[in-house]
KOLDORO-308142 format. One line per 2 residues: for each residue x, y, z of C-alpha. Coordinates in steps of 0.001 Angstrom, whole numbers, padded with zeros to 6 digits. Layout:
<setis>
X Y Z  ...
</setis>
This chain:
<setis>
024172 027957 -050401  026334 025029 -049497
027918 027146 -046779  024538 027797 -045078
023703 024099 -044844  026958 023420 -043019
026187 026101 -040428  022689 024729 -039854
023997 021194 -039375  026658 022446 -036996
024060 024152 -034835  021940 021012 -034628
024891 018841 -033693  025745 020967 -030658
022622 020272 -028581  023779 020013 -024946
022531 016822 -023299  024100 017389 -019887
021264 019554 -018463  018691 017066 -019739
020506 014132 -018140  020961 016058 -014880
017244 016835 -014763  016296 013234 -015506
018592 011886 -012789  017303 014441 -010277
013711 013412 -010979  014677 009753 -010669
016223 010363 -007245  013154 012309 -006098
010831 009487 -007180  013047 006863 -005527
012868 008737 -002223  009156 009603 -002270
007810 006334 -003680  008264 004239 -000503
006694 007031 001538  003532 006877 -000557
002997 003211 000318  003319 003755 004066
000586 006320 004586  -001150 004160 007186
000861 004254 010394  000439 000919 012161
002748 -000259 014931  002112 -004010 014994
002526 -005958 018224  005515 -008273 018342
005268 -012032 018003  007557 -014978 017363
005526 -016587 014567  005409 -015210 011056
003127 -016467 008271  004237 -015194 004877
001168 -016419 002990  -001185 -014478 005265
000913 -011302 005121  000689 -011336 001345
-003078 -011660 001566  -005115 -009813 -001016
-007495 -008421 001620  -005913 -006384 004419
-007816 -004542 007122  -005857 -001937 009077
-006864 -000515 012448  -004741 002419 013578
-004340 003745 017113  -007257 006175 016568
-009539 003219 015677  -009735 004314 012031
-010368 001461 009609  -008700 000946 006241
-009443 -001683 003634  -006355 -002082 001431
-005169 001526 001934  -008680 003018 001587
-010160 004656 004695  -013639 003260 005421
-016268 003110 008144  -017286 -000209 009697
-020438 -000488 007575  -018494 000365 004402
-015854 -002192 005369  -018439 -004959 005630
-020131 -004098 002305  -016845 -003651 000404
-015490 -006847 001898  -018599 -008749 000823
-018108 -007527 -002758  -014381 -008307 -002703
-014900 -011819 -001337  -017444 -012564 -004078
-014924 -011498 -006747  -012045 -013487 -005230
-012433 -016985 -003887  -009470 -016693 -001493
-011542 -015830 001588  -008584 -014890 003823
-008591 -011528 005592  -005528 -010230 007410
-006223 -007769 010237  -003324 -005482 011110
-004155 -003692 014317  -001932 -001132 016018
-000597 -002398 019344  -001994 000706 021078
-005547 -000011 019886  -008017 -001283 022458
-008121 -005098 022315  -011916 -005056 022517
-012126 -002906 019372  -009958 -005325 017414
-011992 -008341 018545  -015250 -006568 017667
-014002 -005990 014120  -012671 -009539 013808
-016091 -010875 014894  -017851 -008691 012320
-015445 -009890 009616  -016087 -013541 010463
-019817 -013016 009868  -019252 -011877 006265
-020295 -014609 003865  -017288 -016079 002050
-014683 -015210 004690  -012970 -018466 005591
-010118 -017199 007734  -009370 -014015 009671
-005801 -013679 010888  -004070 -011134 013118
-000743 -009803 011894  002300 -009304 014132
005807 -008177 013411  008519 -010747 013951
010836 -010152 016878
</setis>
């Protein structure tokens, strides 16, 4: 009986950890590669500028306008009417009142200005800024 216990303990002690570690490291590498791609789903090519305001770029409320004139409110695709209603709700929850518009450089200038004007009419919006990438 004592002999059987030794064999059972020996079998438990020989659990190979190498395949488990290899799998864990492979998954870690996959997540490290795909994670940044998940945050950049909205393709915006910002126009270039010499000024750069860090506080505005870290704004809680970001409106994206891509080259196809699609609108996004903080990574969520919306229509213009949805943008205005969601923005009104968001401004009421947060007292910041700053909206950062990130328009693609290939978007019609008139379309960007139309959206900026509509954003300025939302109650609680104190400042609407246009984002550029630093040269």
